[in-house]
C-alpha positions as CSV (number, residue, x, y, z in Angstrom):
1,M,-62.5,19.0,-0.4
2,S,-59.9,19.3,-3.2
3,K,-58.2,16.2,-4.5
4,Q,-54.7,15.9,-2.9
5,H,-53.2,13.8,-5.7
6,S,-53.6,12.4,-9.2
7,E,-54.5,8.8,-9.9
8,P,-51.3,6.7,-9.5
9,S,-49.6,5.5,-12.7
10,T,-48.3,2.0,-13.0
11,L,-44.9,1.9,-14.8
12,F,-44.6,-1.8,-15.4
13,L,-46.6,-4.3,-17.5
14,E,-49.1,-6.8,-16.2
15,E,-51.2,-9.6,-17.7
16,Q,-54.0,-11.9,-16.6
17,L,-53.1,-15.6,-16.8
18,V,-55.6,-18.4,-16.6
19,I,-54.2,-21.6,-15.0
20,G,-55.9,-25.0,-14.4
21,N,-58.4,-26.9,-16.6
22,E,-61.8,-26.0,-17.9
23,E,-63.5,-27.5,-14.8
24,K,-61.3,-25.9,-12.3
25,S,-59.3,-22.8,-13.3
26,Q,-58.4,-19.4,-11.8
27,T,-57.1,-16.2,-13.1
28,I,-53.9,-14.7,-11.6
29,T,-52.0,-11.5,-12.3
30,I,-48.4,-11.8,-13.6
31,S,-46.0,-9.0,-14.1
32,E,-42.9,-8.4,-16.2
33,L,-39.5,-8.7,-14.7
34,V,-38.1,-5.4,-13.4
35,K,-34.5,-4.5,-12.6
36,K,-33.0,-2.8,-9.6
37,N,-33.8,1.0,-9.4
38,Q,-36.5,0.7,-12.0
39,P,-39.6,3.0,-11.4
40,L,-42.7,1.0,-10.5
41,L,-45.5,3.4,-9.6
42,S,-45.8,7.2,-9.5
43,C,-48.3,9.8,-8.3
44,S,-48.4,13.6,-8.4
45,I,-48.9,15.1,-4.9
46,P,-49.9,18.8,-5.1
47,D,-49.9,19.1,-1.3
48,K,-46.2,19.3,-0.5
49,S,-46.9,18.9,3.3
50,L,-48.2,15.4,2.7
51,K,-45.5,12.9,3.6
52,P,-45.2,9.1,2.6
53,D,-45.8,8.0,6.2
54,S,-49.2,9.9,6.3
55,D,-52.4,7.9,6.2
56,D,-53.6,10.2,3.4
57,Y,-50.6,9.4,1.1
58,P,-52.0,7.3,-1.8
59,I,-49.0,4.9,-2.3
60,R,-46.7,2.9,0.0
61,A,-43.3,1.3,-0.5
62,G,-43.5,-2.3,0.6
63,R,-41.0,-5.1,0.5
64,N,-37.9,-4.6,-1.7
65,T,-39.0,-1.1,-2.8
66,Y,-38.2,2.5,-1.9
67,F,-39.3,6.1,-2.6
68,S,-37.5,8.3,-5.0
69,E,-36.0,11.5,-3.6
70,D,-39.1,13.6,-4.4
71,S,-41.3,10.9,-2.7
72,K,-43.6,10.7,-5.8
73,T,-42.3,7.5,-7.3
74,I,-41.7,4.0,-5.9
75,M,-38.6,2.2,-7.1
76,A,-37.5,-1.4,-7.1
77,S,-34.5,-2.1,-4.8
78,I,-33.9,-5.6,-6.3
79,I,-34.5,-7.5,-9.6
80,G,-37.8,-9.3,-9.4
81,Y,-41.6,-9.3,-10.1
82,P,-43.5,-6.3,-8.9
83,R,-47.1,-6.3,-7.5
84,V,-49.6,-3.8,-6.3
85,D,-52.1,-4.5,-3.5
86,A,-54.9,-2.3,-2.1
87,M,-54.3,-1.8,1.6
88,E,-56.9,-0.6,4.1
89,V,-55.2,2.0,6.5
90,A,-58.0,3.3,8.6
91,E,-61.8,3.2,8.8
92,G,-63.4,5.7,6.5
93,K,-60.1,6.3,4.6
94,E,-59.5,5.5,1.0
95,P,-57.3,2.4,0.5
96,V,-53.7,3.0,-0.4
97,L,-51.6,1.1,-3.0
98,L,-48.9,-1.0,-1.5
99,V,-46.1,-1.7,-4.0
100,S,-43.7,-4.6,-3.4
101,V,-41.3,-6.8,-5.4
102,N,-41.1,-10.6,-5.2
103,P,-37.4,-11.5,-5.7
104,F,-36.2,-13.1,-9.0
105,V,-33.6,-14.8,-6.8
106,R,-34.5,-15.8,-3.2
107,I,-31.5,-15.7,-0.9
108,S,-31.4,-17.6,2.4
109,T,-30.9,-15.7,5.7
110,D,-27.2,-16.9,5.9
111,S,-26.7,-16.1,2.2
112,M,-25.5,-19.7,1.6
113,Q,-28.4,-20.8,-0.7
114,A,-30.0,-19.0,-3.7
115,T,-33.2,-20.2,-5.4
116,L,-34.2,-18.9,-8.8
117,I,-37.9,-17.9,-9.1
118,L,-39.3,-18.3,-12.6
119,Q,-42.9,-17.3,-13.5
120,P,-44.7,-17.2,-16.9
121,S,-43.5,-14.4,-19.1
122,V,-45.4,-11.2,-20.0
123,K,-45.4,-11.1,-23.8
124,K,-44.2,-7.5,-24.3
125,G,-42.2,-7.0,-21.1
126,L,-38.8,-7.8,-19.9
127,N,-38.4,-11.6,-19.6
128,A,-35.7,-14.0,-18.3
129,R,-34.5,-15.3,-21.6
130,N,-31.8,-18.0,-21.5
131,E,-29.2,-15.8,-23.1
132,T,-29.7,-13.1,-20.4
133,L,-30.0,-15.4,-17.4
134,P,-26.3,-15.2,-16.3
135,E,-26.4,-11.4,-16.5
136,L,-29.7,-11.4,-14.5
137,L,-28.1,-13.6,-11.8
138,K,-25.2,-11.2,-11.7
139,E,-27.6,-8.3,-11.3
140,A,-29.2,-10.2,-8.4
141,N,-25.7,-10.4,-6.8
142,I,-25.4,-14.2,-7.3
143,T,-21.7,-14.6,-8.3
144,F,-20.5,-17.7,-6.5
145,G,-21.4,-21.4,-6.3
146,I,-23.7,-21.5,-9.3
147,N,-24.8,-25.0,-10.2
148,E,-24.3,-25.5,-13.9
149,I,-26.8,-28.4,-14.0
150,T,-29.7,-26.4,-12.6
151,M,-28.6,-23.4,-14.6
152,G,-29.1,-25.6,-17.7
153,K,-32.5,-26.7,-16.5
154,A,-33.6,-23.1,-15.9
155,C,-32.4,-22.1,-19.4
156,Q,-34.3,-25.0,-20.9
157,I,-37.5,-24.0,-19.1
158,L,-37.1,-20.5,-20.4
159,E,-36.4,-21.7,-23.9
160,D,-39.6,-23.8,-23.8
161,G,-41.6,-20.8,-22.9
162,C,-41.9,-21.0,-19.1
163,D,-45.7,-21.5,-18.8
164,D,-45.7,-22.4,-15.1
165,F,-44.1,-21.3,-11.8
166,Y,-40.7,-22.8,-10.8
167,D,-38.4,-22.6,-7.7
168,I,-35.0,-23.8,-8.8
169,P,-32.0,-24.1,-6.4
170,I,-29.4,-22.2,-8.4
171,A,-26.3,-21.6,-6.2
172,T,-24.8,-22.9,-2.9
173,G,-22.1,-21.2,-0.9
174,Q,-19.0,-22.8,0.5
175,A,-18.8,-22.9,4.3
176,A,-15.8,-21.8,6.2
177,V,-13.6,-24.4,7.9
178,S,-13.0,-23.5,11.6
179,G,-9.4,-23.1,12.8
180,K,-8.0,-23.8,16.3
181,N,-7.3,-21.0,18.7
182,E,-3.9,-20.5,20.3
183,Q,-3.8,-22.0,23.8
184,L,-1.6,-22.7,26.8
185,E,-1.2,-26.4,27.6
186,F,-0.3,-26.6,31.3
187,A,2.3,-29.0,32.4
188,F,0.2,-30.2,35.4
189,E,-3.3,-30.1,36.7
190,I,-4.1,-26.5,37.7
191,G,-7.6,-27.5,38.9
192,P,-10.8,-26.8,37.1
193,I,-11.3,-23.3,35.7
194,A,-14.4,-22.0,37.6
195,G,-17.5,-23.3,35.9
196,K,-15.7,-25.3,33.1
197,I,-18.2,-26.8,30.7
198,L,-17.5,-30.5,30.2
199,E,-17.9,-32.5,27.0
200,N,-21.3,-33.9,28.0
201,G,-22.6,-30.3,28.4
202,S,-22.6,-30.4,32.3
203,I,-20.6,-27.9,34.3
204,D,-17.7,-28.7,36.5
205,F,-18.4,-27.1,39.9
206,R,-15.5,-28.6,41.8
207,E,-13.7,-26.1,44.1
208,R,-11.4,-23.8,42.2
209,K,-7.7,-24.4,42.8
210,I,-5.6,-21.3,43.1
211,M,-2.1,-20.6,44.5
212,I,-0.5,-23.8,43.3
213,G,3.1,-24.1,44.5
214,V,5.8,-24.3,41.9
215,S,9.6,-24.7,42.0
216,E,12.3,-22.6,40.4
217,N,12.8,-23.4,36.7
218,E,9.7,-25.7,36.7
219,L,7.9,-26.0,33.4
220,L,4.5,-24.3,33.8
221,A,2.9,-24.4,30.3
222,I,3.6,-24.8,26.6
223,R,2.2,-22.2,24.2
224,V,0.5,-24.0,21.3
225,P,0.2,-21.8,18.2
226,A,-3.1,-21.1,16.5
227,I,-4.1,-23.1,13.4
228,P,-5.8,-20.8,10.9
229,G,-9.2,-21.7,9.5
230,V,-10.2,-21.7,5.8
231,T,-12.2,-18.8,4.5
232,G,-15.6,-19.6,3.0
233,M,-17.7,-17.8,0.4
234,N,-21.5,-17.1,0.2
235,V,-23.5,-17.0,-3.0
236,M,-22.9,-13.3,-3.3
237,G,-19.2,-13.7,-3.4
238,E,-18.6,-12.4,0.1
239,E,-16.0,-14.0,2.2
240,I,-17.0,-15.8,5.4
241,E,-14.4,-15.6,8.0
242,P,-13.8,-18.9,9.8
243,D,-14.2,-19.4,13.6
244,G,-11.1,-20.0,15.6
245,G,-7.5,-19.5,14.6
246,H,-7.2,-16.5,17.0
247,E,-4.1,-15.6,19.1
248,I,-4.6,-15.2,22.8
249,D,-3.7,-12.1,24.9
250,F,-0.5,-13.9,26.1
251,K,1.3,-12.2,29.0
252,I,3.9,-13.4,31.6
253,S,5.2,-11.7,34.7
254,D,8.8,-10.9,35.8
255,D,8.8,-14.2,37.7
256,T,8.3,-16.4,34.6
257,S,10.3,-16.8,31.4
258,Y,9.2,-17.7,27.9
259,D,11.2,-19.5,25.2
260,E,10.0,-18.3,21.7
261,E,11.4,-21.4,20.0
262,S,10.0,-24.1,22.2
263,G,7.0,-22.2,23.5
264,E,7.8,-23.2,27.0
265,V,6.9,-21.0,30.0
266,R,8.9,-21.7,33.2
267,A,9.1,-20.2,36.7
268,T,12.2,-18.1,37.4
269,K,11.7,-18.5,41.2
270,A,9.8,-20.7,43.6
271,G,6.3,-19.4,44.5
272,V,2.6,-19.9,43.8
273,L,1.2,-20.0,40.3
274,T,-1.6,-17.6,39.1
275,V,-3.4,-18.0,35.8
276,V,-5.7,-15.2,34.5
277,N,-8.3,-15.9,31.8
278,D,-6.3,-18.9,30.5
279,S,-3.7,-16.6,28.9
280,Q,-1.8,-14.7,31.6
281,I,0.7,-16.4,33.9
282,R,2.5,-15.1,36.9
283,V,4.4,-16.6,39.8
284,C,4.1,-14.7,43.1
285,S,4.9,-15.1,46.7
286,R,2.0,-15.6,49.1
287,Q,1.0,-13.3,51.9
288,D,-0.8,-15.5,54.5
289,I,-3.1,-13.7,57.0
290,K,-4.0,-16.1,59.8
291,G,-7.0,-14.2,61.2
292,D,-9.3,-11.4,60.0
293,V,-8.5,-8.3,58.0
294,D,-9.5,-5.7,60.6
295,Y,-8.0,-2.8,62.6
296,E,-5.1,-5.0,63.7
297,T,-3.9,-5.7,60.1
298,G,-5.3,-2.6,58.4
299,N,-6.0,-2.5,54.7
300,V,-3.8,-4.9,52.7
301,E,-1.9,-3.9,49.6
302,S,0.2,-6.6,48.0
303,K,2.1,-7.2,44.7
304,N,1.7,-11.0,45.4
305,C,-1.1,-13.4,46.3
306,V,-3.1,-13.0,49.5
307,T,-4.8,-15.7,51.6
308,V,-7.0,-14.6,54.5
309,R,-7.9,-17.4,56.9
310,G,-10.6,-15.3,58.6
311,C,-13.0,-12.6,57.5
312,V,-12.7,-9.2,55.9
313,Q,-14.4,-6.8,58.4
314,P,-16.6,-3.8,57.4
315,G,-14.7,-0.9,55.8
316,F,-11.5,-2.8,55.0
317,K,-9.9,-3.3,51.6
318,I,-7.5,-5.8,50.0
319,E,-5.6,-5.0,46.8
320,A,-3.4,-7.6,45.2
321,A,-1.6,-8.3,41.9
322,G,-2.0,-12.0,42.4
323,D,-5.0,-14.2,43.5
324,I,-7.0,-13.4,46.6
325,E,-8.5,-16.2,48.7
326,I,-10.9,-15.5,51.6
327,H,-11.7,-18.5,53.8
328,K,-14.7,-16.9,55.6
329,E,-16.9,-13.8,55.0
330,V,-16.5,-10.4,53.4
331,M,-18.7,-7.9,55.2
332,S,-19.1,-4.4,53.5
333,G,-15.4,-4.7,52.4
334,T,-13.6,-4.3,49.1
335,L,-11.5,-6.8,47.2
336,E,-9.5,-5.9,44.1
337,S,-7.2,-8.3,42.2
338,D,-5.3,-8.2,38.9
339,S,-5.9,-12.0,39.0
340,N,-8.7,-14.2,40.5
341,I,-10.8,-14.0,43.7
342,V,-12.2,-16.9,45.6
343,V,-14.5,-16.3,48.6
344,K,-15.5,-19.5,50.4
345,G,-17.8,-17.7,52.9
346,G,-20.6,-15.2,52.2
347,I,-20.4,-11.7,50.9
348,T,-22.8,-9.2,52.6
349,G,-23.4,-5.4,52.7
350,Q,-24.4,-2.7,50.3
351,N,-20.9,-1.3,50.3
352,T,-19.2,-4.5,49.3
353,E,-17.3,-4.5,46.0
354,I,-15.5,-7.4,44.5
355,N,-13.3,-6.6,41.4
356,A,-11.1,-9.0,39.5
357,K,-9.4,-9.0,36.1
358,G,-9.8,-12.8,36.1
359,D,-12.4,-15.1,37.6
360,V,-14.5,-14.7,40.7
361,D,-15.8,-17.8,42.6
362,I,-18.1,-17.2,45.6
363,L,-20.5,-18.9,47.9
364,F,-23.2,-16.2,48.0
365,I,-23.6,-12.4,47.9
366,E,-26.3,-10.2,49.4
367,Q,-26.7,-6.5,48.3
368,G,-23.2,-6.3,47.0
369,K,-21.4,-5.8,43.6
370,I,-19.1,-8.1,41.6
371,T,-17.2,-7.1,38.5
372,A,-15.0,-9.7,36.7
373,G,-13.0,-9.7,33.5
374,G,-13.3,-13.5,33.3
375,N,-16.0,-15.9,34.6
376,V,-18.1,-15.7,37.7
377,V,-19.3,-18.8,39.6
378,I,-22.1,-18.5,42.2
379,R,-22.4,-21.6,44.4
380,K,-25.4,-20.7,46.4
381,Q,-27.2,-17.4,45.7
382,T,-27.3,-13.7,44.9
383,Y,-29.7,-11.5,46.7
384,Y,-30.4,-8.0,45.2
385,S,-26.8,-7.8,43.9
386,D,-25.2,-6.6,40.7
387,V,-22.9,-9.1,39.1
388,S,-21.1,-8.5,35.8
389,A,-18.5,-10.6,33.9
390,G,-16.5,-10.3,30.7
391,G,-16.9,-14.0,30.3
392,D,-19.7,-16.4,31.5
393,I,-21.7,-16.3,34.7
394,M,-22.8,-19.7,36.2
395,Y,-25.0,-20.6,39.1
396,K,-24.7,-24.0,40.7
397,Y,-27.9,-26.0,39.8
398,A,-29.5,-25.6,43.2
399,G,-28.6,-21.9,43.4
400,Q,-31.1,-19.0,43.9
401,L,-31.2,-15.6,42.2
402,I,-33.4,-12.8,43.8
403,G,-33.5,-9.4,42.2
404,G,-30.5,-7.4,41.0
405,N,-28.7,-7.1,37.6
406,I,-26.8,-10.1,36.3
407,I,-24.8,-9.2,33.1
408,A,-22.5,-11.7,31.3
409,G,-20.3,-10.8,28.3
410,G,-20.7,-14.5,27.3
411,Q,-23.1,-17.2,28.4
412,L,-25.4,-17.0,31.4
413,M,-26.5,-20.2,33.3
414,V,-28.8,-19.8,36.2
415,A,-30.9,-22.0,38.5
416,N,-34.0,-20.6,40.2
417,V,-34.8,-16.9,39.5
418,G,-37.2,-14.8,41.5
419,S,-40.1,-15.5,43.8
420,D,-43.8,-14.5,44.2
421,N,-43.1,-11.3,46.0
422,S,-39.6,-10.2,45.0
423,T,-38.6,-7.4,42.6
424,P,-37.9,-8.9,39.2
425,A,-34.2,-9.4,38.2
426,M,-32.6,-8.3,35.0
427,L,-30.6,-11.1,33.3
428,A,-28.3,-10.4,30.3
429,A,-25.9,-12.5,28.2
430,G,-23.7,-11.4,25.3
431,V,-23.7,-7.8,26.6
432,D,-20.8,-5.4,27.1
433,I,-21.2,-4.1,30.6
434,E,-19.8,-0.6,29.8
435,R,-22.3,-0.4,26.9
436,Y,-25.1,-1.4,29.2
437,Y,-24.3,1.4,31.6
438,L,-24.1,3.8,28.7
439,Y,-27.6,2.7,27.6
440,K,-28.9,3.3,31.1
441,E,-27.2,6.7,31.2
442,L,-28.8,7.7,27.9
443,K,-32.2,6.6,29.2
444,Q,-31.8,8.9,32.2
445,T,-30.6,11.7,30.0
446,L,-33.6,11.3,27.7
447,L,-36.0,11.5,30.7
448,Q,-34.3,14.6,32.0
449,Q,-34.4,16.3,28.6
450,Q,-38.1,15.5,28.1
451,D,-38.7,16.8,31.7
452,D,-36.8,20.0,30.9
453,I,-39.1,20.7,27.9
454,I,-42.2,20.3,30.0
455,Q,-40.8,22.5,32.8
456,W,-39.7,25.2,30.3
457,L,-43.2,25.3,28.8
458,Q,-44.9,25.4,32.2
459,R,-42.6,28.4,33.3
460,H,-42.6,30.4,30.0
461,G,-45.6,29.2,28.1
462,G,-45.5,30.4,24.5
463,S,-45.3,28.4,21.3
464,A,-44.0,24.9,21.2
465,K,-42.3,25.9,18.0
466,S,-40.1,28.6,19.5
467,R,-36.3,28.5,18.8
468,K,-35.6,27.3,22.4
469,I,-38.0,24.4,22.2
470,R,-36.7,23.4,18.8
471,K,-33.1,23.2,20.2
472,M,-34.3,21.2,23.2
473,E,-36.3,18.8,20.9
474,A,-33.2,18.4,18.7
475,L,-31.3,17.2,21.8
476,V,-34.1,14.7,22.5
477,D,-34.0,13.4,19.0
478,E,-30.2,13.0,19.2
479,T,-30.5,11.0,22.5
480,K,-33.2,8.8,21.1
481,M,-31.1,8.0,18.0
482,K,-28.2,7.0,20.3
483,L,-30.5,4.8,22.4
484,L,-31.7,3.1,19.3
485,K,-28.3,2.5,17.8
486,V,-25.9,1.8,20.8
487,N,-24.6,-1.7,20.2
488,M,-24.3,-3.9,23.4
489,I,-22.6,-6.9,21.6
490,P,-19.0,-7.3,22.8
491,G,-16.4,-6.7,20.1
492,T,-18.6,-4.3,18.0
493,G,-18.3,-0.6,17.5
494,K,-20.1,1.4,20.2
495,Y,-22.6,2.7,17.6
496,S,-22.0,0.1,14.9
497,R,-25.7,-0.8,14.2
498,V,-27.1,0.4,10.9
499,G,-27.7,4.2,10.9
500,A,-25.7,4.7,14.0
501,P,-24.3,8.2,14.8
502,Q,-20.6,8.7,14.3
503,D,-18.4,8.9,17.4
504,A,-14.8,9.8,16.9
505,S,-14.0,8.9,20.5
506,D,-15.1,5.2,20.1
507,D,-11.7,3.7,20.8
508,G,-10.7,4.0,17.1
509,Q,-13.5,1.9,15.9
510,T,-15.7,3.1,13.1
511,E,-19.3,2.4,12.5
512,G,-19.9,-1.3,11.6
513,E,-16.3,-2.3,12.4
514,E,-16.9,-5.8,14.0
515,T,-13.9,-7.9,13.3
516,N,-13.8,-9.2,16.9
517,A,-17.6,-9.2,17.4
518,L,-19.0,-12.0,19.6
519,D,-21.1,-14.5,17.6
520,I,-24.4,-13.5,19.3
521,A,-26.3,-16.3,17.6
522,K,-24.5,-18.8,19.8
523,I,-25.3,-17.0,23.1
524,S,-28.0,-18.2,25.4
525,I,-29.5,-17.9,28.9
526,D,-29.9,-21.4,30.3
527,I,-32.4,-21.8,33.2
528,H,-31.8,-25.0,35.2
529,G,-34.8,-24.4,37.5
530,T,-37.8,-22.0,37.7
531,I,-37.8,-18.4,36.6
532,F,-40.7,-16.2,37.7
533,F,-42.8,-13.9,35.4
534,G,-41.7,-10.3,35.2
535,T,-38.0,-11.1,34.9
536,E,-36.3,-9.0,32.2
537,L,-34.1,-10.9,29.8
538,R,-31.6,-9.5,27.3
539,I,-29.3,-11.1,24.8
540,G,-27.1,-8.6,22.9
541,N,-29.5,-5.8,21.7
542,R,-32.8,-7.8,22.1
543,T,-34.9,-7.9,25.2
544,M,-38.1,-9.5,26.5
545,T,-40.0,-9.6,29.8
546,L,-41.4,-12.9,30.9
547,A,-45.2,-12.9,30.8
548,K,-45.4,-16.2,32.8
549,T,-43.3,-18.4,35.1
550,I,-41.4,-21.1,33.2
551,S,-38.9,-23.8,34.1
552,N,-35.9,-25.5,32.5
553,R,-35.7,-23.3,29.4
554,R,-33.1,-22.0,27.1
555,I,-33.5,-18.4,26.1
556,K,-31.9,-17.6,22.7
557,L,-32.2,-15.3,19.7
558,K,-34.6,-16.2,16.9
559,K,-33.0,-17.3,13.6
560,N,-33.5,-13.8,12.2
561,L,-31.8,-12.4,15.4
562,K,-34.7,-9.9,15.9
563,G,-36.2,-11.3,19.0
564,L,-35.9,-13.9,21.9
565,I,-37.6,-17.2,22.2
566,A,-37.7,-19.8,25.0
567,T,-37.0,-23.5,24.1
568,P,-36.9,-26.6,26.3
569,L,-33.5,-27.1,28.0
570,K,-32.3,-30.5,26.9
571,G,-30.5,-32.8,29.3
């Protein structure tokens, strides 16, 4: 068999260095310092069909390196010390050469710390001489927070010849100072917001108070302006935006007034107060239904608040601009509110839908669907139901979750999840519900596209490389790319992950535009009970399936944000 390539050529200098004393010494290989985009290793490949990802390709680009456009030369992507290692790829195959670069400056994951890595110099190669050290740091993108004392120490080591290996902390970033978000301070106790987290970390599960009576001209709340934070800077000179300091989506209805100078919000008529997502205030009248919503009352459509002392019977619907409060059960009915919904009885039936722009607070739901713009509180259980919220979802500590899909835009706090013989549930936190449905739709599309190819080949036969098949395969590749790149984190662009496809219809957002992105590193799924194996867990774009039953755990992202881990739930 003819040779497919020439012997690779090393394009940087190396030396053998003996370290230790005469009794105990070892020889190590050191290399010259290389700069970004410098060629490191090249190889002539006569066989043009041979690609870098093939097992027969003689060289591989490792950490901090990349291939040139012609795929024949490996280049350095950073300033550092190159190395070449022989790597076994398959039994019976020749080893390939793996080329990597150890960084001249090691930067922490959060880019707030930089450590200078010095090693003995190669005599004839590029070295980190003290007069070039500031320029070398600049090439390594270290431009802020350089410590002049440790810089002097590093320069002295280089001046003395640098005959050993050194890790020298060289720069530290400046952390951002958090601001304070704009908020409404209410003039009286409006009752606990459903599932409010207290200072000790516990959750306030007292009954949600809604429809609080107010008088004409009564002070409802004072709008407290945001206090801006202070921008930080990492070691690469990139600004770090502070947390907090954001304005709220402040809205008032026609039955309230707002004084710009004092920040006061007052009622313009007597009625009941409705607060949506801590930022929207309206005063409404209340429609009070003494019994059930049934054939006698018909469907209910109201611009105010609605209280039902009885049940909502199957097939009936309530639509309200204000809060909806149901004292008993909802059975295969529909509730829609521009504010909050409280159901003190149970919710049953596959045709049951509960939709609120604010919070939803219920006792239990079986085979129904809840969609909320704010928080959702479950006081007893969900049974094969779909529950989604723009904010947090919280189960009372003795609650039970069997099957279904539970998706929170913020935090998710559950109690006992699953059983020995139930279908596993899917739990998600830090997930945009619309993106999740897009993801599911893309998966179905991919399966259909792949099935179409198989059916076409079965019907028509012929070459798999025909024009028709190539077009169908191109559609499959496009769908796969979207699946890989769709971003489920709230506040990000739809396809804002690296390498994402462009989408002009993405609500004006461009790829990577994440000014309002949720801080996904702070999101968790807290399990105050037992969760059975087989449960699917998702935080943002990362997933895992439980391989065993666990109890009292916090599921969160790893520090590198590339996977999920389970840690003991404190307290």
